[in-house]
C-alpha positions in Angstrom: 68.6 81.2 68.4 70.6 78.3 69.8 73.8 80.3 69.4 72.3 83.1 71.5 71.3 80.7 74.2 74.8 79.2 74.2 76.3 82.6 74.6 74.0 83.4 77.5 74.9 80.1 79.2 78.6 80.6 78.8 78.4 84.2 80.1 76.5 83.2 83.2 78.9 80.2 83.7 82.0 82.4 83.4 80.5 84.9 85.9 79.6 82.1 88.3 83.2 80.9 88.2 84.5 84.4 88.8 82.4 84.5 92.0 83.7 81.1 93.1 87.3 82.3 92.4 86.6 85.4 94.5 85.4 83.2 97.4 88.6 81.0 97.2 90.8 84.1 97.0 89.2 85.5 100.1 90.5 82.5 102.0 94.2 83.1 101.1 96.5 86.1 101.1 97.8 86.8 97.7 100.0 89.7 96.6 98.6 92.4 94.4 97.8 91.1 91.0 95.8 92.8 88.2 93.9 89.6 87.5 92.7 89.4 91.1 91.8 93.0 91.1 89.8 92.4 87.9 87.9 89.5 89.6 87.0 91.8 92.6 85.9 94.7 90.4 83.7 92.5 88.2 82.0 90.6 91.0 81.6 93.4 93.6 78.6 95.1 91.8 76.7 91.8 92.1 77.8 90.8 95.6 77.4 94.2 97.3 73.5 94.3 97.2 73.3 90.9 98.7 75.7 91.9 101.5 73.5 94.8 102.3 70.5 92.5 102.7 72.2 90.1 105.1 72.7 90.8 108.8 76.2 92.1 109.7 78.3 90.6 112.4 78.5 87.1 111.1 81.8 85.5 110.3 80.7 83.9 107.1 79.7 85.9 104.1 76.7 84.3 102.5 76.4 86.9 99.7 78.2 84.6 97.1 75.7 81.8 97.7 72.7 84.1 97.3 74.3 85.7 94.2 75.0 82.3 92.6 71.4 81.2 93.3 70.0 84.4 91.9 72.3 84.2 88.8 71.0 80.7 88.2 67.4 81.8 88.4 68.0 84.8 86.1 69.8 82.6 83.6 66.9 80.1 83.5 64.4 82.9 83.0 66.4 84.5 80.2 66.9 81.1 78.5 63.2 80.3 78.7 62.4 83.7 77.3 64.8 83.3 74.4 63.6 79.8 73.7 60.0 80.9 73.5 60.8 83.5 70.8 
């Protein structure tokens, strides 16, 4: 069971770093790159619902912060569930 919990933690950790990378990439202009496109395509399904919840017109996009907090909560719940089995 410890191996499954480790895999879950690593998966959530990698996804969190992809969101952080996307935030950093949004600050700079980079030429087209398949790796950057991959980051945007992987993170957009998670960030888009949070963007719809937040009011429009603000200069700062808080959706990554909400997504990271939610991912952390979901990770904790999944790990607790797996540990109780």
